[in-house]
C-alpha positions in Angstrom: -10.6 26.4 33.9 -8.7 27.4 30.8 -6.2 24.9 29.5 -2.7 26.1 28.7 -1.1 24.7 25.6 2.6 24.7 24.6 3.8 27.3 22.1 5.2 24.5 19.9 3.3 21.4 20.8 4.0 17.9 19.5 1.5 15.9 17.5 -0.6 14.6 20.4 -0.9 17.9 22.2 -1.4 19.7 18.9 -4.4 17.6 18.1 -5.9 18.2 21.6 -5.4 21.9 20.9 -7.4 21.6 17.7 -10.2 19.9 19.6 -10.3 22.0 22.7 -13.6 24.0 22.9 -14.1 23.4 19.2 -17.8 22.6 18.4 -16.7 20.9 15.2 -15.6 17.9 17.3 -18.8 17.7 19.4 -19.0 16.8 23.0 -15.6 15.1 23.1 -13.9 18.4 22.8 -15.8 19.8 25.8 -14.6 16.9 27.9 -10.8 17.6 27.5 -9.0 18.2 30.8 -5.6 19.6 31.8 -4.6 16.1 32.7 -5.3 15.0 29.1 -3.0 17.7 27.8 -0.3 17.1 30.3 -0.3 13.4 29.4 -0.1 14.2 25.7 2.7 16.7 26.3 4.7 14.1 28.2 4.3 11.5 25.4 5.4 14.2 22.9 8.5 15.0 24.9 9.4 11.3 25.3 9.2 11.1 21.5 11.5 14.0 21.1 14.0 12.4 23.4 13.8 9.1 21.4 14.2 11.1 18.2 17.4 12.7 19.5 18.8 9.3 20.5 17.9 7.8 17.1 19.5 10.9 15.5 22.8 10.3 17.4 22.7 6.7 16.3 22.3 7.8 12.7 25.3 10.1 13.0 27.4 7.3 14.3 26.3 5.0 11.5 27.0 7.7 8.9 30.4 8.4 10.3 31.3 4.7 10.1 30.7 4.6 6.4 33.7 3.8 4.3 34.4 4.1 0.6 33.8 0.4 0.2 30.5 0.3 2.0 27.9 -1.9 0.5 24.9 -0.4 -1.3 22.5 -2.1 1.1 24.1 -0.3 4.1 23.8 3.0 2.3 20.1 2.4 1.5 19.4 1.5 5.1 20.9 4.8 6.3 18.9 6.6 3.7 15.7 5.0 4.9 16.5 6.0 8.5 17.1 9.6 7.3 13.7 9.7 5.7 12.0 8.2 8.7 13.6 10.6 11.1 13.0 13.7 9.0 9.3 12.8 8.6 9.1 12.3 12.4 10.9 15.5 13.1 8.4 17.5 11.0 5.7 16.8 13.5 7.7 17.1 16.8 6.7 20.7 17.4 10.0 22.5 17.4 13.3 22.2 19.1 14.8 19.9 16.4 15.5 22.4 13.6 19.3 21.8 13.8 18.7 18.0 13.5 16.4 18.5 10.6 19.0 20.5 8.7 21.7 17.9 9.5 19.4 15.2 8.2 19.1 17.0 4.9 22.9 17.4 4.7 23.6 13.8 5.4 21.0 12.8 2.8 22.8 14.9 0.2 26.0 13.0 1.0 24.2 9.6 0.8 22.6 10.6 -2.5 25.9 11.6 -4.0 27.3 8.2 -3.1 24.3 6.4 -4.7 24.6 8.5 -7.8 28.3 7.7 -8.0 27.5 3.9 -7.8 25.0 4.2 -10.6 27.1 6.5 -12.8 27.3 3.9 -15.6 23.6 3.0 -15.5 21.4 5.6 -17.3 18.2 3.8 -16.2 19.3 3.9 -12.6 20.2 7.6 -12.9 16.7 8.3 -14.4 15.0 6.5 -11.5 17.1 8.4 -8.9 16.1 11.7 -10.5 12.4 10.7 -10.4 12.9 9.7 -6.7 14.6 13.0 -5.9 11.7 15.0 -7.4 9.1 13.0 -5.5 11.1 13.4 -2.3 11.4 17.1 -2.8 7.6 17.3 -3.1 7.2 15.2 0.0 9.5 17.5 2.0 7.5 20.5 0.9 4.3 18.8 2.1 5.9 18.2 5.5 6.1 22.0 6.1 2.4 21.6 7.1 2.1 20.1 10.6 -1.2 18.4 9.8 0.5 16.5 6.9 3.1 15.2 9.3 0.4 14.2 11.8 -1.6 12.3 9.2 1.4 10.4 7.7 2.2 8.8 11.1 1.3 5.2 11.4 0.0 6.1 14.9 -1.6 9.4 13.8 -3.6 11.1 16.6 -6.1 12.2 13.9 -8.6 9.4 13.7 -10.8 8.9 10.7 -13.7 10.2 12.7 -11.7 13.3 13.5 -10.5 14.0 10.0 -13.4 16.1 8.7 -13.6 18.3 11.9 -9.8 18.7 11.7 -9.9 19.8 8.1 -12.7 22.3 8.9 -10.5 23.7 11.7 -7.5 24.3 9.5 -6.7 27.3 7.4 -7.6 27.2 3.7 -4.1 26.6 2.4 -3.5 23.6 4.7 -6.9 22.3 3.7 -6.1 22.5 0.0 -2.8 20.7 0.5 -4.2 17.9 2.6 -7.3 17.2 0.6 -5.2 16.9 -2.6 -3.4 13.9 -0.9 -6.6 11.9 -1.2 -7.9 10.2 -4.3 -11.0 11.6 -6.0 -13.4 9.1 -4.3 -12.0 9.9 -0.9 -12.2 13.7 -1.6 -15.8 13.4 -2.5 -16.6 11.5 0.7 -14.8 14.1 2.8 -16.6 16.9 1.1 -20.0 15.3 1.6 -19.2 14.7 5.3 -17.9 18.3 5.7 -21.0 19.8 4.2 -23.3 17.6 6.4 -21.4 18.7 9.5 -21.5 22.4 8.5 -25.2 22.2 7.9 -25.8 20.5 11.3 -23.8 23.1 13.2 -25.5 25.9 11.3 -28.8 24.6 12.5 -27.6 24.6 16.0 -26.0 28.0 15.6 -22.6 26.6 16.6 -20.6 26.8 13.4 -17.2 28.6 13.7 -17.0 31.3 11.1 -13.6 30.0 9.8 -15.2 26.7 8.9 -16.9 28.1 5.9 -13.6 29.2 4.3 -12.2 25.7 5.1 -15.2 24.0 3.4 -14.8 26.3 0.4 -11.2 25.2 0.1 -12.2 21.5 0.2 -14.7 22.1 -2.5 -12.2 24.0 -4.7 -9.9 20.9 -5.1 -10.9 18.3 -7.7 
């Protein structure tokens, strides 16, 4: 029986979709059932609901800010914004409006932080460095796999990482592999080559995996 996946799955269902009928993942992928997908879908939906509740809590906290609010309170809200935005990036759709609101609230918070540091050139310099790093981070979050990997409870285990990379498009592979240090990159490339050769011998290698492997090898 063919398993039906959501058009915009959350992180758990998305990973099952990667694995389904995918020889790169071995026998485990063949054992997936509709019940597994339904369970993952339910967990993803519960997470979306919790995200929306946390987002409303953030709106209330931000609305309560006054001109005399302590820096610590502002930084706590900023941390919550960052956490929610990173989470939203992997929720699989339906939260675009909330993501845009998070960016707008963050702009307001950063203006307040800059104003507090107006007479401290060193602090301003650090804030500018942080803003540049954050912008790079936001760009990385456009890739669902990045959002999945950054989770503390990532559905992509270490054992699944190489098959996952070989299942992704070349652009995503280049972005993700660059997140690892040179030693880790070399390990991942070695594992990927070994898996490709094994599946070649068994005549089970997906054609797209060669392009993904080439993308891994192009990053140094």
